[in-house]
C-alpha positions in Angstrom: 113.8 119.7 93.8 110.0 121.5 92.5 106.9 120.1 91.0 107.0 122.3 88.6 110.4 121.4 87.7 109.1 117.5 87.1 106.3 119.0 85.3 109.1 120.2 82.9 110.9 117.0 82.4 108.1 115.0 81.5 106.2 117.4 78.9 109.9 117.5 77.4 110.0 113.8 77.3 107.7 111.6 78.0 105.8 112.2 75.3 102.2 111.7 76.5 99.2 112.9 74.8 97.5 115.0 76.6 98.7 118.5 78.3 100.9 117.3 81.4 99.2 120.2 83.4 96.2 119.5 83.0 97.5 115.8 85.3 97.1 115.4 88.7 100.2 114.7 91.1 98.6 110.8 90.6 98.1 109.9 87.7 99.2 107.3 86.9 101.7 108.8 83.4 101.9 105.3 82.4 98.0 105.6 81.7 98.4 108.7 80.6 100.5 107.2 77.7 103.9 107.6 78.6 105.5 104.3 77.2 108.4 102.4 78.3 110.8 104.2 76.1 110.1 107.9 76.7 110.1 106.8 80.2 113.9 106.0 80.2 114.6 109.7 78.7 112.9 111.1 81.3 115.4 108.8 83.6 117.9 110.6 82.3 116.5 114.4 82.1 115.6 114.1 85.4 118.8 112.6 86.8 120.7 115.5 84.6 118.7 118.0 86.4 118.9 117.2 89.8 122.3 115.6 89.6 120.9 112.4 91.1 121.2 108.9 89.9 118.6 105.9 90.4 119.7 102.8 91.5 118.6 99.2 90.7 116.6 98.7 92.8 114.3 101.9 91.8 114.1 101.4 87.8 111.0 100.1 88.2 107.9 101.2 86.5 106.4 102.1 90.0 108.9 105.1 90.9 108.0 107.1 87.7 104.2 105.7 87.6 103.1 109.4 88.5 104.9 112.8 89.4 104.5 112.5 93.2 106.2 108.8 93.1 109.2 110.4 90.8 109.1 113.3 93.7 109.0 111.0 96.7 112.1 109.3 94.4 113.9 111.9 94.0 113.2 113.6 97.3 114.8 110.1 98.9 117.7 109.9 97.2 118.5 113.8 98.0 118.0 112.7 101.5 119.8 110.2 101.3 122.7 112.0 99.9 
């Protein structure tokens, strides 16, 4: 898992109107313009890319609010596997 992989998924699926590379790792993706619908596409792409499944208790806005939050969630799932 790499931050570059997460950013590539965000570039392809988040539909953020600013350059994802210009956002800090802790920048709020929803404030930057990601919609709830786009976040679903991001979640599906993350699950496919990293071979994981986000459990229901992780399915909330905070988990997908920033690159750092996404990386931490993926790391937690990988560690628990």
